[in-house]
N, C-alpha and C positions, 0 to 999 in steps of 0.2 A: 486463362488467367490474365488479369489486367496488368499493365506495367506498374500500376500504383499499388500492387499487392504488398501488404506488410509482411516482412520477414522478421521474426523475433529470435533473439539469441539469449541463452541463459548465461548469467554472470553470478558466480558465487558471492555471497555477502558474509563477511566474517567480522566486520566491525562497522561502527557508525561512519567511519571514513569511506569505506567501500560503498555504502549506500548513498552517501553524499555525492560521491563521484558519479555514480550512476544517474542520480537525479540531475546533477549539473550537466552531464553529457546529453541526456535526453532533452532537457530544457534548451540548451544551446543549439542542438541539432534541429530543433523545431522553431528556432528564432523567437523564443518567448523570453521576455524580460522578467527578472526576479520579482519586481513589484507587480507585474501583471499576473504572474503565476500565484503570488501570495494573495492578491485580491480575489482571483477566481476561486481559490481554495478556501478563502475565509480565514487566512492567517496573516500575521504581520510580515512585512518585508524582512525584518530582523530575524524572524523565525526561519524563513526560507534561507537566508544567508547562513544561519547557524547549522541548519541541516546539511547544506552543501559543504560546509567546512568540517562536518563530522563531529559536531558537538555531542558528547556521550550522554548528556542528560536531557535530550529532547523528548517530547511527549509523543508516544507512538501513534495515538489517535490522530493527532494533527499531521504527522508524517504520512499516514495513510491517505489523508485528504490531498496532500501534494501528489502522491503517487497516482491516485485516481484521476486527478486533473491532468496529469501528463500521460495517462493511458498506460501506466506501468502496472503490471500485475505482480503480486507478491505471493510466493508459495514456499512451502517448506517440505523437506524430505524427512519422513519419519519411518521408523521400522514398521513392518507389516502388522505385528501384534498391536502396536499403538494405533494403527489405522483402524483395526477392528473396534478397539475401545472408543476411538473418536467417533466412529459411526454410531455406536450405542449412545454416547453422550449427546450427540446431535439429535438423535431420535427422541431422547428424554426431554431435551430442551424444547423441541417442537411440540411434543405432547403437552408439556407444561404451558406453553404459549396458547395452544388451542383450548385447553381447559380454562385458562385465564380469560380468553376472548369469549368463550361460551358463558362464563359467569358474569360477563359485563364489566370486568375489572379494567 
């Protein structure tokens, strides 16, 4: 294993503030400026500031762009029964996409 191997730690997120702190910590630890992160993710600097401050009305899709740019993965823990249902829903969605692609839509 190389000395540069990444080690990841789980941190529970219970609020927009929790997520904002995680984003800020990762950004600062990688010496990325807010405006550079915002530009790379395709969002405004003000949006990045609002996310880091934990603004509760931020748009999730744009937050996911920031997370992706910082290399932060987001996951959720759900009950086993919901996991089975989720797998079924994903399969249906994929089948629908394939049908749509086959029909040239």
